[in-house]
N, C-alpha and C positions, 0 to 999 in steps of 0.2 A: 104517638105513632099512628093512632087511629085518625087523628086530624090530618096527618100527612098523607095517609092513604086516600082520605076523602078528597083532599086538594088535588091529588094526582088523578083520581078518577074524574073529578070535575074538569080538569085540564084536558082530558082526552075525549070528552063528550062531543066536540065539533067533528071529529073524524068520521063517526058513523054517518053524519049528515052528508059528508062528501061521498062516502061509499054508496049511500042511498041514491045520490044523484047519478053516480056512474052506473049503479045497478039498474036504474031506470033506462039508461041508454044501452046497456049491454045486449039485450035481445036484438036490437037493430044491428049491432055489429056482428052478432052471431049469424044472423040471416045473410048479411053481406058476405061473411066468410064462407058460408055454405055455397053461395052462388059463385063466388069469385076465387076464393083461396082454399076452400075445402077444410081439411083437418087443421091446418095452421091457424086459421081464424077462429075455428070452433074451440081450439085449445085456449086461445087467448081470451075468448069470451067466458070460457069455463072458469078461468082464474078470476075473472072480474066478479062473477056471481057466487064464487065459493062452492064449487061442485062437490067438494069433500063432505058437505052436509053439516058442517059445524058453524053455519051462519056466514054472513058477509065478511069478507076479508079485504084488507087494504091492498091495492095493486101498486106495483112498483112503477117507477118513472119509465123504465124501458117498456113495460106493458102498455102504459098510456101512449107512448110514441108509436108502438106497433099498431094499436087500435086506431090511432090518428092516421097512420099510413094506409091502413086498410080502408078507412072511410074516404080518404083522398083518392085512392085507387078506384073505389066504387063510383065516386062522383065524376071522375075524369075518364073513365074507361071508354065510354062511347065516343067522346071527343078524340081520344088518342087513336082509336081504331079508324075513325074517319080521316084524321090527318095522315095516318100511315097509308091508307088506301089511296088518298089523293096524291101522296108522294110517289107511290108506285105507278099510278096512272100517268103522272107527269114525266117520270123517268122513261116510260115506254114511249110516250109521245115524242120526247126529245130524241130518243134513239131512232124512231121511225123517220123523223124529220131529217136527222143527220144522214141516214142512208139515202133518203130521197135527194137531199142536196148534193151528196157525194156522187150519186149517179148522174145528176144533171151537170155537175161541174166536169165530170169525166168526159161526158159527151161534148161539152163545149170545148174542152181542151183538144179532143180529137179533131173536131171540126176546124178549130183555129190552126192547129198544127198542119192539117192538110192544105188549108188555104195558103199558109206561109211557105210551105214546101213548093206549092205550085207557083207562087210568085217568085221564088228563087232569091229572096232577099237575105238569106243566110241566118235569119232569126229562128228558123224552125228547129235548129239543132238544140237550142236551149229548151224550147218547149217540149221537144221530143224526149229530153232527159226527164222532164217532169212527168210526162205521160208514162215513160217507162217505170218510174217509181210508183205511179198509180196502178199500173197493170201488173206489178210484181206479184201480189197475192194470187191473181187469177193464173199467172204462169206457174206458180207453185202448185196450184190446184190441178193444173193440167198434168204436171209431172207425176202427181199421185194417182192419176187415173189408171185403171188396169189396162194391160196391153191388149191389143186386138187379138181375139181368138178366132182361129180358123177351123172349120169342121172339114176334115179331109174326107174324100169319098172312099173311105175304107171302113170295113166292119170287123170287129173282133168278137168272136163267140167264145164264151167261157163254158166249156162242156162239163157240166156237173153230174154226169150220168154214172158216177162211181160211188154213190152214197153207201152201198152195202159193203164196199171194200175198205172203208175207213172206220176206225174206232171213235169213241166219243171225243177224245182229246184231239184227234186229227180233224174231226168235224168242226170243232171250235177254231182250230188254226185256219181251216179253209174259209170259214165265214169271215174271219178277220182279213184274210187276203183279198176276198171279194170287195170288202169295204175299202181297202186301200186302192184297189184297181179303179174303183169309181172316183175316189178322191184325186188320184193322180190325173185321171182323164179330165176331170172337171177343172183342175187348176192349170192344165197344160195349154200352151199357146196354140198347139196343133192337136185338135181333138179328133177322136174317132167315134163311130157309133158302136155302142156296147150291146151285146145280147148275152143273156144268161139262160141256157137251155137245161132241160132235165132237172130243174130245181124242184125237188120234192123230198119227202122223207125227213130225216133228222136235220139236214142242212137247211131246209126251209123252216123247220121249227125253230132252229137256232136264230135265224134272222127275225122271225116273228116275235121271239121272246127277248133276245139280247138287245136288239135295237128297236123293239116295239113296232115292227113292220115299217120302219122308216124307209126301207129299200124301195117301197112302192112309190115314194116321192122322188126318187132319183131321176134327174133329168137326162134325156138322151140315152136311156137304158130300157130295154125290153126284157121281160121275164117270161119264161115258158116252162111248164111242167113236163113237156115232152122233148124228145130229141130234136136236133136241128133237121130241117127238111132238105132232102137231096132229090133233085130232079134232073132230067136230061139237060135242061136249060142252065141250071146253076152249078152243075157238077164241075165244069171247067174253071169256075171262079173260086172253088173251095180249096184251101190249103191247110192241112193239119200240121202244125208245128210240133216236131218231135225230134229228140236228139238222136234217134236211131235211123233217121232218114239218110239216104246216100246223097241227097241233094241239099244245096245250101242257098239260103235266101240272099240274093244280091241287092235287091231293092224292094221296098214295100210299094206294090203297084196299086194304082187307083182302080176302083171297081172290084177289087178282090176281097174275099172274106177269109180271114185267118182264124183258125180254131186252136184254142189252147186247152189242154186237158186240165180240168180242175179237180185234182186229187192230191192228197198228202198221204203217202203210203210208207214212208221210212224205207224206201228202196226194196219193198217186198215183192213188187210185181215188175217183171222185166218186159219191155216192149209192149206194154199194155195199149197205149194210145196208137202206137205205130201199127200194131196188128188190127186194131179197130178200123183205122183209116184204110188199110189195105183191103180189108174185108168189104168196106163200103165203096171201094173204087175211087178214093179221093187222093189227090196229090199230097205228098208230104215234103217237108223241108225243115231245115234247122238254121238257127241264127249263126252268123259267121264269127263266133267268138274265138274259135281256134285260129283264125287268120290274124288276130290282133293280140291275143293273150296266150302266152305259152304256159300250159297247165302242167304243174308238177304232180298232180294227183287228180282223182275224180272230183268234179266240180258240179255243184247243184245251185240252181236259181229257183226262187219261189215264183209263184204265179204273178204276184204284183211286181216283182223285179222284171220279169219278162215284158209285162205291159209297159212299165216305165221305160225300159230300154227302147221299145218300139216307138213310144211317144217322143223320146229324146232324139231318136234318129229322124223322125219326121220334122223335128225342130232344127237339127243341125245338118241333116243329110250326111252324116259322118258316123260310121259304125264305131270306130275306135273311140271317138269322143263320147258317144252314147254309152259305151261300156264303162268308160272311166268315170262318167258322171254318176252311174247307178251302182256298180259293183263296189262293195266296201273294200278299202285298201288292204285289209287283212286277208281278203280272199284273192288278192292279185299278186301271185308269187313273182311273175315276170311279165313285162310288157314286151312283146316282140319288136325287134328293130325292123326297119323298113326292108332290109335285105333278107330277113327271115320269112317274110310273107311268102306263102306258097309251100312252106314245109308241112310236115305231117301234123295231125291234130292231137298228137300225144294220146293220153289216156282218157279221151272224152267219150261221150255217148252213154247209152244206158238210161235208166230211169232214176227219178229223184230219191232222196232219202232224208232221214232226220225229220225236221219239221218243214222241209221244203216240199214243193209240189212234185208229184211223181212225174218223172220223165223230163223235167226241165233241167237237164244237167249237161255239162260239157258245153258244147257250142249251140245248144238249141233248147227250146222248151218242148213241151209235149211229153209223150211217154212211149 
């Protein structure tokens, strides 16, 4: 048995020589792994040198393949990066050249088509179909462009001088309505100049914190911490929109300034905006909602709904269509028939309630 063991030991002696050879190369692979493959190459090198501390160990065939792959990757990495960079550059150049050639060919086709049409030889129709196919993308692009927007010579003032009459929840609601007013006006095809007056106190703090003072970047909107200015020159152009007014707006006139009361009061205050306008000697009026919609109960519009209705009227020049576009169907009990126009206004008037703006009820905004 002793002889057999000696023979076995002698037969295994060449293996350490192979391990020693691999062991001498292992540090190079480990450094490659640190630079290129990180932990994966380090682990493979650790197996090769026997990190466990019990001396050199034979490595498997898979480990040899992995080390060979890492060595190949290290040897060819720079070449691979160069080839990839060249391919990208060539692709960009081909794309640039194709765009250049496409523009030139389009110009030639346009010129040829014009000459053939002038000659009247009848061949232009075929080329025109080709030109049409070339121009199709640009036509689609034109269709996606935004509609032309018109700035009407009309000013809307949001009177926010009622801060002390609202609780914190109503202040939050009012700030949201102001944001919607700006959004509707910015997206409308017929825009007006917006002014926000008496913006101070908790409502101003809400805008500064909730939207991080983004309101200062709103376009075509001016803010003031004081009340709107009334002079002998502009008094005749000011119209306070309030549901308690005996007069009705027939049209939105150019050069006029319409004032909307910016307050959410859950119907606590009656005729608040109307009394303010009368005390200031300003004209009052209400929107003609009662002439187009038969109300079965008291009806309230929010500030942003009033602004949107006015913007829709400027677009359509049709009050009925403007009301139908803005007022939710659940709040439209009956639409008056044409023969009913001129009847009474039902139970309209008064000031707002719930989460709606004070005074924007029935057939008019305001209070």
